[in-house]
Backbone bond lengths (Angstrom), bond angles and torsions (degrees), N, CA, C in turn:
res aa  C-N    CA-C-N  psi(-1)  N-CA   C-N-CA  omega(-1)  CA-C   N-CA-C  phi
1 M - - - 1.424 - - 1.586 111.74 -
2 A 1.322 114.60 138.20 1.423 122.32 178.73 1.481 112.35 -127.40
3 V 1.264 121.38 138.13 1.481 123.85 -178.72 1.553 108.04 -124.43
4 G 1.305 115.50 138.47 1.477 122.38 179.41 1.561 110.01 178.11
5 D 1.344 113.36 161.46 1.422 121.91 -176.17 1.537 108.34 -86.04
6 I 1.360 122.98 87.76 1.286 123.29 -168.81 1.583 115.93 -81.39
7 N 1.314 111.32 -9.83 1.468 114.31 -175.23 1.614 107.72 -124.30
8 N 1.299 117.61 14.25 1.442 122.17 172.22 1.616 113.59 64.88
9 D 1.217 120.22 26.92 1.508 124.60 -177.75 1.526 113.03 -93.72
10 G 1.375 114.67 -6.17 1.452 115.06 -175.55 1.465 117.96 89.02
11 L 1.581 113.03 2.13 1.446 113.14 -179.47 1.622 104.88 -118.79
12 E 1.329 113.06 147.41 1.556 117.63 -177.57 1.492 109.07 -77.74
13 D 1.305 121.73 125.62 1.315 125.42 175.08 1.519 107.55 -98.38
14 I 1.344 114.92 168.67 1.558 116.66 -172.01 1.516 108.20 -133.84
15 Y 1.292 115.84 133.14 1.414 123.02 176.98 1.651 107.13 -117.84
16 F 1.311 116.46 116.37 1.506 119.01 174.86 1.509 110.84 -102.60
17 A 1.319 112.79 134.29 1.523 117.00 -179.97 1.593 108.10 -113.83
18 S 1.221 118.58 142.69 1.376 121.93 -178.13 1.535 115.49 -140.24
19 N 1.327 118.73 147.43 1.369 118.64 172.96 1.513 116.08 -99.83
20 L 1.371 112.31 3.30 1.543 120.27 179.92 1.528 113.86 -107.86
21 T 1.326 111.52 -26.36 1.578 116.16 -171.28 1.547 106.08 -145.90
22 K 1.291 116.96 173.82 1.530 112.24 -175.56 1.572 110.79 -72.05
23 N 1.302 114.79 150.27 1.473 117.62 173.67 1.417 112.46 -62.43
24 R 1.422 115.93 162.58 1.366 121.29 -177.19 1.567 111.19 -135.50
25 L 1.341 114.51 140.32 1.574 117.85 -179.63 1.613 102.58 -123.61
26 Y 1.273 117.02 120.26 1.485 120.12 -178.29 1.553 105.36 -121.04
27 L 1.413 106.02 128.06 1.534 119.36 -177.80 1.562 105.23 -90.52
28 N 1.340 117.49 125.60 1.413 122.17 -178.53 1.532 107.26 -78.07
29 K 1.368 116.30 121.73 1.457 124.36 179.59 1.518 113.76 -99.41
30 G 1.460 113.29 -1.76 1.457 114.67 -179.45 1.449 112.14 95.52
31 N 1.360 117.44 152.26 1.432 120.91 175.49 1.687 112.56 63.64
32 F 1.319 111.85 30.32 1.417 117.70 178.80 1.549 113.00 65.00
33 R 1.362 116.09 27.24 1.449 123.56 167.88 1.494 115.07 -110.05
34 F 1.353 116.93 135.91 1.415 120.84 -173.18 1.599 103.07 -132.33
35 K 1.305 114.23 149.96 1.474 121.62 -178.74 1.567 102.62 -121.80
36 D 1.456 110.78 128.93 1.472 118.79 176.51 1.561 104.71 -75.09
37 I 1.407 113.29 114.84 1.528 120.21 174.08 1.477 109.13 -114.58
38 T 1.314 119.68 23.90 1.545 120.45 -173.31 1.557 109.40 -59.18
39 D 1.346 119.47 -52.59 1.374 119.72 -175.83 1.527 116.38 -67.55
40 E 1.374 113.40 -39.77 1.459 125.67 175.36 1.556 105.55 -54.41
41 A 1.294 116.99 -46.77 1.556 118.13 -174.71 1.458 109.20 -87.34
42 G 1.275 124.29 -11.64 1.475 124.97 175.05 1.432 113.05 72.09
43 V 1.352 117.04 43.48 1.451 122.74 -174.37 1.495 109.07 -122.27
44 A 1.285 124.56 27.11 1.457 127.23 -163.51 1.568 109.65 -69.50
45 V 1.236 118.00 -58.18 1.481 121.81 -175.14 1.604 111.26 -172.50
46 L 1.341 110.61 151.86 1.476 116.24 179.61 1.531 106.69 -95.43
47 E 1.368 115.50 -57.42 1.418 124.12 -172.32 1.565 106.99 -160.19
48 H 1.274 114.42 126.95 1.562 117.64 177.31 1.462 110.54 -67.81
49 G 1.307 117.57 150.45 1.428 130.54 174.51 1.569 118.86 79.34
50 A 1.370 116.20 6.74 1.383 120.89 175.35 1.538 110.55 -104.78
51 P 1.293 115.53 149.05 1.595 115.66 178.18 1.512 109.10 -69.45
52 V 1.358 113.66 133.05 1.412 123.66 -178.82 1.581 109.64 -111.37
53 Y 1.310 115.44 137.96 1.460 119.66 178.79 1.654 110.78 -131.38
54 P 1.347 114.60 95.55 1.474 113.52 -177.20 1.482 111.91 -90.32
55 W 1.289 121.79 155.87 1.502 126.55 171.30 1.529 111.78 -150.56
56 L 1.201 118.30 150.96 1.508 125.32 170.94 1.504 105.53 -117.68
57 M 1.321 112.18 134.79 1.483 120.22 176.00 1.497 117.29 -131.32
58 L 1.273 118.82 140.58 1.430 124.23 177.46 1.491 111.60 -89.57
59 M 1.320 117.86 123.37 1.425 121.79 -178.94 1.647 107.49 -88.68
60 E 1.247 116.81 121.01 1.450 118.96 -177.06 1.496 109.86 -67.15
61 T 1.292 123.80 -24.78 1.440 130.07 -177.20 1.607 111.57 -62.91
62 D 1.426 113.70 -43.58 1.493 116.10 -178.53 1.494 112.16 -123.56
63 S 1.334 119.13 -2.17 1.504 124.38 178.94 1.563 112.66 63.76
64 L 1.315 117.19 28.25 1.424 124.71 175.75 1.449 110.93 -108.86
65 I 1.368 116.08 149.12 1.478 122.99 179.12 1.584 110.23 -86.46
66 Y 1.270 117.24 134.90 1.401 121.06 178.84 1.541 108.79 -122.48
67 M 1.338 117.50 129.52 1.418 124.38 174.28 1.452 120.95 -92.85
68 S 1.304 122.70 134.42 1.391 123.61 179.02 1.492 111.74 -134.34
69 V 1.297 124.84 144.71 1.465 128.43 -178.16 1.418 104.73 -127.12
70 L 1.308 120.07 126.97 1.458 125.20 171.71 1.512 106.51 -107.62
71 Q 1.318 116.19 136.76 1.547 121.22 -177.29 1.487 105.44 -138.62
72 Q 1.341 112.91 120.66 1.488 119.92 173.39 1.425 114.82 -82.07
73 M 1.306 118.94 130.39 1.477 123.24 -176.61 1.498 116.06 -131.83
74 A 1.191 122.09 141.95 1.478 122.80 178.07 1.518 109.19 -82.63
75 E 1.364 116.50 135.50 1.442 122.38 176.13 1.480 110.46 -75.24
76 P 1.375 117.11 133.53 1.422 124.29 -175.33 1.621 110.77 -47.61
77 N 1.274 116.80 130.98 1.539 124.40 169.36 1.533 113.61 63.31
78 T 1.390 114.82 11.04 1.537 118.78 179.13 1.546 114.44 -118.29
79 G 1.284 114.83 -32.87 1.432 119.55 -174.54 1.427 116.30 83.66
80 K 1.407 113.99 -12.10 1.511 118.11 176.87 1.416 108.08 -70.08
81 T 1.385 110.78 150.05 1.503 115.25 171.04 1.511 119.50 -107.19
82 S 1.314 115.38 152.65 1.466 116.08 -178.54 1.519 106.46 -140.40
83 S 1.301 123.22 160.43 1.419 124.11 -179.47 1.555 109.60 -117.63
84 I 1.303 113.97 141.05 1.490 118.47 174.94 1.451 109.51 -124.38
């Protein structure tokens, strides 16, 4: 899970990552209301069953929040893992 203000409105938005179902991004609308913008933002899932590590980071150069998701996957027929 990662929390940060992705649209610069002063409200903390939430990104949930999962290895069992598709990832979800929720935009905070205030007053404990959230809108699921997963499909609109194109951040649903990379591949099921692989460990997923999301994070949000603030870049000091432009004061914007950037989201990144690291997912570990096994290479076909080798058992080796790689990250994308």
